[in-house]
C-alpha positions in Angstrom: 0.0 0.0 0.0 1.3 3.5 -0.8 2.2 5.8 2.1 -0.4 8.6 2.5 -0.8 10.6 5.7 -3.6 10.2 8.2 -5.5 13.2 7.2 -5.5 12.2 3.5 -6.7 8.7 4.5 -9.6 10.1 6.4 -10.6 12.4 3.6 -10.5 9.5 1.1 -12.6 7.4 3.6 -15.2 10.2 3.7 -15.3 10.3 0.0 -15.8 6.6 -0.2 -18.6 6.7 2.3 -20.2 9.5 0.2 -20.0 7.4 -2.9 -21.4 4.4 -1.2 -24.2 6.4 0.3 -25.2 7.9 -3.1 -25.9 4.3 -4.3 -25.3 5.2 -8.0 -22.4 2.7 -8.5 -22.0 -0.9 -9.6 -21.5 -3.7 -7.3 -18.0 -4.2 -8.6 -17.2 -0.5 -7.9 -18.8 -0.9 -4.5 -16.6 -3.9 -3.8 -13.4 -2.2 -4.8 -14.3 0.9 -2.7 -15.0 -1.3 0.4 -11.6 -3.0 -0.2 -9.9 0.4 -0.4 -11.7 1.5 2.7 -10.4 -1.4 4.6 -6.8 -0.6 3.5 -7.3 3.0 4.6 -8.7 1.9 8.0 -5.7 -0.3 8.6 -3.4 2.6 7.7 -5.2 4.9 10.1 -5.1 2.5 13.0 -1.4 2.0 12.4 -0.9 5.7 12.4 -2.9 6.2 15.6 -1.0 3.3 17.3 2.3 4.9 16.4 1.1 8.3 17.8 -0.1 6.6 20.9 3.3 5.0 21.4 5.0 8.3 21.0 2.7 10.0 23.5 3.4 7.2 26.1 7.0 7.6 25.5 6.8 11.4 26.0 4.7 10.9 29.2 7.3 8.5 30.5 10.2 10.8 30.0 8.3 13.7 31.6 7.4 11.4 34.5 11.1 10.6 34.9 11.9 14.3 34.8 9.5 15.1 37.6 11.0 12.3 39.8 14.6 13.9 39.5 
């Protein structure tokens, strides 16, 4: 999967939802959009997990500084 940032992935997911909601697409197109949506969701969860890890690391460093 290509590397896109979180914000662009969210925007693309919003566009996919809009297209699916309109309902003016073929089942083949809907299937491809759903597959792409799954890829984007996986990417977003990965980015959120990475950010969570970074925040935890910062919190630990700040906690250690307060103890000194």
